[in-house]
TISEDREN-881072 format. One record per residue (C-alpha): residue number from 1; residue in one letter; x, y, z. Coordinates in steps of 0.2 Angstrom, whole numbers, always signed. Example, Ala and Ser with C-alpha at 12.3 -4.5 7.8 and 13.67 -1.06 7.14 Angstrom:
<nodes>
  nr rest    px    py    pz
   1    A   +62   -22   +39
   2    S   +68    -5   +36
</nodes>
This chain:
<nodes>
  nr rest    px    py    pz
   1    M  -112  -198  +214
   2    G  -125  -212  +214
   3    R  -129  -221  +230
   4    R  -133  -237  +222
   5    K  -124  -253  +225
   6    E  -107  -255  +216
   7    A  -108  -266  +200
   8    L  -103  -284  +203
   9    K   -87  -290  +194
  10    R   -92  -304  +182
  11    K   -81  -320  +182
  12    T   -72  -323  +165
  13    P   -71  -341  +161
  14    G   -54  -348  +156
  15    D   -49  -349  +138
  16    P   -52  -365  +128
  17    I   -35  -372  +127
  18    Y   -25  -367  +143
  19    N   -41  -364  +154
  20    D   -32  -348  +159
  21    V   -43  -333  +165
  22    V   -29  -320  +161
  23    L   -26  -326  +144
  24    E   -45  -325  +140
  25    K   -46  -307  +146
  26    F   -31  -303  +135
  27    A   -40  -311  +120
  28    N   -56  -302  +124
  29    N   -46  -285  +124
  30    L   -38  -290  +107
  31    M   -55  -293  +100
  32    Y   -62  -282   +86
  33    E   -81  -281   +82
  34    G   -85  -297   +92
  35    K   -73  -308   +82
  36    K   -68  -319   +97
  37    N   -62  -334   +86
  38    T   -50  -323   +76
  39    S   -44  -315   +92
  40    H   -40  -333   +99
  41    N   -32  -338   +83
  42    I   -20  -323   +85
  43    V   -16  -326  +103
  44    Y   -13  -344  +101
  45    G    -2  -341   +85
  46    A    +8  -329   +95
  47    L   +10  -342  +109
  48    E   +16  -355   +96
  49    I   +29  -342   +90
  50    L   +35  -339  +108
  51    K   +36  -358  +110
  52    T   +49  -359   +96
  53    K   +58  -343  +101
  54    V   +60  -347  +120
  55    K   +64  -365  +121
  56    D   +67  -367  +139
  57    K   +50  -360  +145
  58    E   +32  -364  +142
  59    P   +24  -350  +131
  60    L   +11  -347  +145
  61    E   +25  -343  +158
  62    V   +33  -331  +145
  63    F   +16  -323  +143
  64    R   +13  -321  +161
  65    Q   +31  -314  +164
  66    A   +29  -302  +150
  67    L   +13  -296  +157
  68    Q   +21  -294  +175
  69    N   +35  -284  +167
  70    A   +23  -273  +158
  71    M   +12  -269  +173
  72    P   +14  -252  +180
  73    L   +14  -249  +199
  74    L   +11  -230  +199
  75    E    +2  -218  +188
  76    V    -2  -199  +189
  77    K   -20  -192  +190
  78    S   -25  -174  +187
  79    R   -31  -165  +203
  80    R   -38  -148  +203
  81    V   -33  -138  +218
  82    G   -37  -119  +220
  83    G   -37  -115  +202
  84    A   -21  -125  +198
  85    T   -20  -143  +191
  86    Y    -8  -155  +199
  87    Q    -2  -172  +192
  88    V    -4  -182  +208
  89    P    +5  -199  +209
  90    L    -6  -214  +214
  91    E    -3  -232  +217
  92    I   -13  -243  +204
  93    K   -24  -257  +209
  94    K   -20  -274  +201
  95    D   -35  -274  +189
  96    R   -31  -257  +182
  97    S   -12  -261  +181
  98    M   -16  -277  +171
  99    A   -28  -268  +160
 100    L   -15  -255  +156
 101    A    -2  -268  +152
 102    F   -15  -277  +140
 103    R   -19  -260  +132
 104    W    +0  -256  +130
 105    I    +5  -273  +123
 106    I    -9  -273  +111
 107    N    -7  -255  +105
 108    Y   +11  -257  +102
 109    S    +9  -274   +93
 110    R    -4  -266   +81
 111    S    +8  -251   +78
 112    R   +22  -263   +73
 113    S   +23  -264   +54
 114    G   +27  -278   +41
 115    R   +22  -295   +48
 116    S    +5  -303   +54
 117    M    -3  -298   +70
 118    G    +2  -314   +78
 119    E   +20  -312   +74
 120    N   +19  -294   +80
 121    L   +11  -299   +96
 122    A   +24  -313   +99
 123    N   +38  -300   +96
 124    E   +30  -287  +108
 125    L   +28  -301  +121
 126    L   +46  -307  +119
 127    D   +52  -289  +121
 128    A   +41  -286  +137
 129    Y   +48  -303  +143
 130    N   +66  -297  +141
 131    N   +62  -280  +149
 132    Q   +64  -270  +133
 133    G   +53  -263  +119
 134    S   +40  -250  +118
 135    T   +28  -257  +131
 136    I   +42  -257  +144
 137    K   +47  -239  +139
 138    K   +29  -234  +142
 139    R   +29  -241  +159
 140    E   +46  -233  +163
 141    D   +39  -216  +157
 142    T   +24  -218  +168
 143    H   +35  -222  +183
 144    K   +46  -207  +179
 145    M   +31  -195  +178
 146    A   +25  -201  +195
 147    E   +42  -200  +202
 148    A   +44  -182  +196
 149    N   +28  -177  +203
 150    K   +31  -185  +220
 151    A   +30  -168  +228
 152    F   +11  -167  +225
 153    S    +8  -184  +233
 154    H    +0  -175  +248
 155    F   -15  -170  +236
 156    K   -21  -187  +235
 157    W   -38  -191  +243
</nodes>
């Protein structure tokens, strides 16, 4: 393992409309082949759809709550101890938790069929906001796996 300094975290500027850092990171995760404008159009289109579907809240609040609901608290990592591999449950740092939530929401939005990506993203965010759907199921499965392997938690180091 290298002994050099740890890489510095770059500050992400806020997105053009809401000036929100988390929304900009989400758009960056959604981006394909450097097409940031297309990514922004998809995200803002999804937020417009959310505005029509959830009347009593701002779309950015719905987005943040959906993200909060999708963020896992625990995950399992493989540890090799004496020839056996154990799935050891570990708590997740906030940055990784957010990255996993981004990844799950985007992947399950892409796997939905039929409509445009903006509509699929809006529906996936709405499902996550309501604590249902594929993203929430993935988080629950991750938590169940960590809970089932709680006996191996003494192997974390």
